[in-house]
C-alpha positions as a Markdown table, in Angstrom:
| # | Residue | x | y | z |
|---|---|---|---|---|
| 1 | Met | 45.9 | 114.2 | 79.3 |
| 2 | Leu | 44.5 | 111.1 | 80.9 |
| 3 | Ala | 42.9 | 111.9 | 84.3 |
| 4 | Val | 43.8 | 109.5 | 87.1 |
| 5 | Glu | 41.0 | 108.8 | 89.6 |
| 6 | Arg | 41.9 | 107.7 | 93.0 |
| 7 | Pro | 40.7 | 104.2 | 94.1 |
| 8 | Asp | 38.5 | 105.3 | 97.1 |
| 9 | Ser | 37.3 | 101.8 | 97.7 |
| 10 | Leu | 40.8 | 100.5 | 98.4 |
| 11 | Val | 42.0 | 102.9 | 101.0 |
| 12 | Asp | 41.2 | 100.6 | 103.9 |
| 13 | Glu | 41.0 | 97.2 | 102.1 |
| 14 | Pro | 43.7 | 94.6 | 101.8 |
| 15 | Ala | 45.8 | 94.1 | 98.8 |
| 16 | Thr | 44.1 | 92.2 | 96.0 |
| 17 | Glu | 45.5 | 90.3 | 93.1 |
| 18 | Ala | 47.5 | 92.6 | 90.9 |
| 19 | Arg | 45.8 | 93.5 | 87.7 |
| 20 | Asp | 49.2 | 93.9 | 86.1 |
| 21 | Val | 49.8 | 94.3 | 82.4 |
| 22 | Pro | 52.9 | 92.7 | 80.9 |
| 23 | Ala | 55.7 | 95.2 | 80.4 |
| 24 | Ala | 56.1 | 93.9 | 76.9 |
| 25 | Asp | 52.5 | 94.8 | 76.0 |
| 26 | Val | 53.1 | 98.4 | 77.1 |
| 27 | Arg | 56.4 | 98.5 | 75.1 |
| 28 | Arg | 54.5 | 97.3 | 72.1 |
| 29 | Leu | 51.8 | 100.0 | 72.5 |
| 30 | Leu | 54.6 | 102.6 | 72.8 |
| 31 | Gln | 56.4 | 101.3 | 69.7 |
| 32 | Asp | 53.1 | 101.5 | 67.8 |
| 33 | Gly | 52.6 | 105.1 | 68.9 |
| 34 | Arg | 49.5 | 104.3 | 71.0 |
| 35 | Met | 50.5 | 106.5 | 73.9 |
| 36 | Glu | 47.0 | 107.0 | 75.4 |
| 37 | Glu | 46.5 | 103.2 | 75.5 |
| 38 | Ala | 49.9 | 102.8 | 77.1 |
| 39 | Arg | 49.0 | 105.3 | 79.7 |
| 40 | Leu | 45.7 | 103.7 | 80.4 |
| 41 | Ala | 47.4 | 100.3 | 80.8 |
| 42 | Leu | 49.9 | 101.8 | 83.2 |
| 43 | Val | 47.1 | 103.3 | 85.3 |
| 44 | Thr | 45.0 | 100.1 | 85.3 |
| 45 | Ala | 48.0 | 98.0 | 86.4 |
| 46 | Thr | 49.3 | 100.3 | 89.1 |
| 47 | Arg | 46.7 | 102.7 | 90.5 |
| 48 | Asp | 45.6 | 100.6 | 93.4 |
| 49 | Ser | 49.1 | 99.8 | 94.6 |
| 50 | Val | 50.3 | 103.3 | 94.2 |
| 51 | Tyr | 47.4 | 104.9 | 96.1 |
| 52 | Arg | 47.5 | 102.4 | 98.9 |
| 53 | Phe | 51.3 | 102.8 | 99.3 |
| 54 | Leu | 51.0 | 106.6 | 99.5 |
| 55 | Arg | 48.0 | 106.5 | 101.8 |
| 56 | His | 49.8 | 104.4 | 104.3 |
| 57 | Met | 53.1 | 106.3 | 104.1 |
| 58 | Leu | 51.7 | 109.8 | 104.4 |
| 59 | Lys | 49.4 | 111.2 | 107.1 |
| 60 | Asp | 47.9 | 114.1 | 105.1 |
| 61 | Asp | 45.1 | 113.0 | 102.7 |
| 62 | Ser | 45.4 | 116.1 | 100.6 |
| 63 | Ala | 49.1 | 115.4 | 100.2 |
| 64 | Val | 48.3 | 111.9 | 99.1 |
| 65 | Glu | 46.0 | 113.1 | 96.4 |
| 66 | Asp | 48.5 | 115.7 | 95.2 |
| 67 | Ile | 51.4 | 113.3 | 95.1 |
| 68 | Phe | 49.3 | 110.6 | 93.5 |
| 69 | Gln | 48.4 | 112.9 | 90.6 |
| 70 | Asp | 52.0 | 114.3 | 90.3 |
| 71 | Ser | 53.4 | 110.8 | 90.2 |
| 72 | Tyr | 51.3 | 109.9 | 87.2 |
| 73 | Leu | 52.1 | 113.1 | 85.5 |
| 74 | Arg | 55.8 | 112.3 | 85.9 |
| 75 | Ala | 55.2 | 108.8 | 84.7 |
| 76 | Phe | 53.3 | 109.9 | 81.6 |
| 77 | Arg | 56.1 | 112.2 | 80.6 |
| 78 | Ala | 58.7 | 109.4 | 81.1 |
| 79 | Leu | 56.6 | 106.5 | 79.7 |
| 80 | Asp | 58.4 | 106.5 | 76.4 |
| 81 | Leu | 61.6 | 105.8 | 78.3 |
| 82 | Phe | 60.2 | 102.7 | 79.9 |
| 83 | Arg | 62.3 | 99.7 | 78.8 |
| 84 | Gly | 60.4 | 96.9 | 80.6 |
| 85 | Asp | 63.4 | 96.0 | 82.8 |
| 86 | Ser | 61.0 | 95.8 | 85.8 |
| 87 | Ser | 57.3 | 95.4 | 86.2 |
| 88 | Leu | 55.0 | 98.4 | 85.7 |
| 89 | Thr | 54.1 | 98.3 | 89.4 |
| 90 | Thr | 57.8 | 98.4 | 90.5 |
| 91 | Trp | 58.5 | 101.2 | 88.1 |
| 92 | Met | 55.5 | 103.2 | 89.1 |
| 93 | Leu | 56.0 | 102.7 | 92.9 |
| 94 | Ser | 59.6 | 104.0 | 92.5 |
| 95 | Ile | 58.3 | 107.1 | 90.8 |
| 96 | Ala | 55.6 | 107.7 | 93.4 |
| 97 | Arg | 58.1 | 107.2 | 96.2 |
| 98 | Asn | 60.6 | 109.7 | 94.7 |
| 99 | Thr | 57.9 | 112.2 | 94.0 |
| 100 | Ala | 56.8 | 112.0 | 97.7 |
| 101 | Leu | 60.3 | 112.4 | 99.0 |
| 102 | Asn | 61.0 | 115.3 | 96.7 |
| 103 | Arg | 57.8 | 117.1 | 97.8 |
| 104 | Ile | 58.7 | 116.5 | 101.5 |
| 105 | Arg | 62.2 | 117.8 | 101.2 |
| 106 | Arg | 60.9 | 121.0 | 99.5 |
| 107 | Gln | 58.2 | 121.5 | 102.1 |
| 108 | Arg | 60.6 | 121.0 | 105.0 |
| 109 | Thr | 62.9 | 123.6 | 103.5 |
| 110 | Glu | 60.0 | 126.0 | 103.5 |
| 111 | Lys | 59.1 | 124.8 | 107.0 |
| 112 | Thr | 55.5 | 124.5 | 106.1 |
| 113 | Trp | 55.2 | 120.7 | 106.1 |
| 114 | Gln | 55.2 | 118.1 | 108.8 |
| 115 | Ser | 55.7 | 114.6 | 107.3 |
| 116 | Ser | 55.8 | 111.1 | 108.5 |
| 117 | Val | 58.1 | 110.1 | 105.7 |
| 118 | Glu | 61.8 | 110.9 | 105.4 |
| 119 | Glu | 64.7 | 109.5 | 103.4 |
| 120 | Pro | 65.1 | 106.0 | 104.8 |
| 121 | Pro | 68.6 | 105.6 | 106.3 |
| 122 | Glu | 70.9 | 102.8 | 105.2 |
| 123 | Ile | 71.0 | 100.2 | 108.0 |
| 124 | Ala | 72.4 | 96.8 | 107.3 |
| 125 | Asp | 67.0 | 88.0 | 106.4 |
| 126 | Pro | 63.6 | 88.0 | 106.8 |
| 127 | Ala | 63.6 | 84.6 | 108.6 |
| 128 | Ala | 60.3 | 82.8 | 109.0 |
| 129 | Ala | 58.1 | 85.2 | 107.1 |
| 130 | Ser | 55.2 | 83.2 | 108.5 |
| 131 | Asn | 55.7 | 84.9 | 111.8 |
| 132 | Met | 54.8 | 88.2 | 110.2 |
| 133 | Arg | 52.0 | 86.7 | 108.3 |
| 134 | Ala | 50.6 | 85.5 | 111.6 |
| 135 | Leu | 50.3 | 89.1 | 112.7 |
| 136 | Asp | 47.8 | 89.6 | 109.8 |
| 137 | Ile | 49.2 | 92.9 | 108.6 |
| 138 | Arg | 46.3 | 93.3 | 106.3 |
| 139 | Thr | 43.7 | 93.8 | 109.1 |
| 140 | Arg | 43.5 | 97.6 | 108.8 |
| 141 | Ser | 40.8 | 97.8 | 111.5 |
| 142 | Asp | 43.0 | 96.3 | 114.2 |
| 143 | Arg | 43.9 | 99.3 | 116.3 |
| 144 | Arg | 46.7 | 97.4 | 118.0 |
| 145 | Leu | 48.3 | 96.7 | 114.7 |
| 146 | Leu | 48.0 | 100.3 | 113.6 |
| 147 | Ala | 49.6 | 101.4 | 116.9 |
| 148 | Ala | 52.4 | 99.0 | 116.2 |
| 149 | Met | 52.9 | 100.3 | 112.7 |
| 150 | Asp | 53.1 | 103.9 | 114.0 |
| 151 | Arg | 56.1 | 102.9 | 116.1 |
| 152 | Leu | 58.2 | 101.7 | 113.1 |
| 153 | Ser | 60.8 | 103.9 | 111.5 |
| 154 | Pro | 59.9 | 105.3 | 108.0 |
| 155 | Ala | 62.3 | 102.8 | 106.4 |
| 156 | Gln | 60.8 | 99.9 | 108.4 |
| 157 | Arg | 57.2 | 100.9 | 107.6 |
| 158 | Glu | 58.0 | 101.3 | 104.0 |
| 159 | Ala | 59.5 | 97.8 | 103.8 |
| 160 | Val | 56.6 | 96.2 | 105.7 |
| 161 | Leu | 54.1 | 97.8 | 103.3 |
| 162 | Leu | 55.8 | 96.8 | 100.2 |
| 163 | Phe | 56.8 | 93.3 | 101.3 |
| 164 | Tyr | 53.8 | 92.1 | 103.4 |
| 165 | Val | 50.9 | 94.3 | 102.1 |
| 166 | Glu | 51.8 | 94.6 | 98.4 |
| 167 | Asp | 53.5 | 91.2 | 98.2 |
| 168 | His | 56.7 | 92.4 | 96.5 |
| 169 | Pro | 59.7 | 90.1 | 96.9 |
| 170 | Val | 62.7 | 91.5 | 98.8 |
| 171 | Glu | 64.6 | 92.2 | 95.5 |
| 172 | Glu | 61.7 | 94.3 | 94.1 |
| 173 | Val | 61.4 | 96.2 | 97.4 |
| 174 | Ala | 65.1 | 96.9 | 97.2 |
| 175 | Arg | 64.7 | 98.2 | 93.6 |
| 176 | Ile | 61.8 | 100.4 | 94.5 |
| 177 | Thr | 63.5 | 102.0 | 97.5 |
| 178 | Arg | 67.0 | 102.0 | 96.0 |
| 179 | Arg | 68.4 | 100.1 | 99.0 |
| 180 | Thr | 70.2 | 96.8 | 99.2 |
| 181 | Ala | 68.4 | 93.5 | 99.7 |
| 182 | Asn | 70.3 | 93.0 | 102.9 |
| 183 | Thr | 69.1 | 96.4 | 104.2 |
| 184 | Ile | 65.5 | 95.5 | 103.4 |
| 185 | Lys | 65.9 | 92.1 | 105.1 |
| 186 | Ser | 67.3 | 93.9 | 108.2 |
| 187 | Asp | 64.4 | 96.4 | 108.2 |
| 188 | Leu | 61.9 | 93.6 | 108.0 |
| 189 | Arg | 63.5 | 91.7 | 110.8 |
| 190 | Arg | 63.6 | 94.8 | 113.1 |
| 191 | Ala | 60.0 | 95.7 | 112.1 |
| 192 | Arg | 58.8 | 92.2 | 113.2 |
| 193 | Leu | 60.5 | 92.5 | 116.5 |
| 194 | Met | 59.2 | 96.0 | 117.1 |
| 195 | Met | 55.7 | 95.1 | 116.2 |
| 196 | Arg | 55.7 | 92.0 | 118.2 |
| 197 | Gln | 56.9 | 94.0 | 121.2 |
| 198 | Val | 54.2 | 96.7 | 120.7 |
| 199 | Leu | 51.5 | 94.2 | 120.3 |
| 200 | Glu | 52.5 | 92.4 | 123.5 |
| 201 | Glu | 52.5 | 95.7 | 125.3 |
| 202 | Thr | 49.0 | 96.7 | 124.1 |
| 203 | Val | 47.7 | 93.2 | 125.1 |
| 204 | Asp | 49.1 | 93.6 | 128.6 |
| 205 | Gly | 48.3 | 97.3 | 129.1 |
| 206 | Gly | 45.3 | 97.6 | 126.9 |
| 207 | Ile | 44.7 | 100.3 | 124.2 |
| 208 | Ser | 41.9 | 102.8 | 124.2 |
């Protein structure tokens, strides 16, 4: 079984250009029976985005590592079912998200887990995306920005990470999270308003 190493160097770095592999190439590898090569292509194309996504959605580093590995085990088992209808990254992020949510539900039932992620509720256009770009969401070292991110709901934070950090279009975010595009647009709009408010508060009152 192919081991998946976590990308330590990317935990606090901004998103980089996707090293994506065309879905058709992976399908071709699968059709040729080259499963190990297909798995390696999947990991190469998606590892950075998946780890970064889990790292910012969960507060427990050990949980991130476990879910990261579990997600790829699930993906490896299901890889021969991959039809190429979406990009590898979209497909893999959806698996990682579902793996995290399943783990959290189980831990909550056992009352041994405290999590910052919960099933995002359905709420009902991100206008002027440049407004959010101006906040420079990718500046991880900005403590005011981190404080603002902590104030978002799980659904809003998830939408912000996928749209602004990972650069997925609204339609892809909707597919990954299994919500409607209008819901994602609403979450992004509310997130911008909340973050702007929190940032203004921290500027006026200071942050230690």
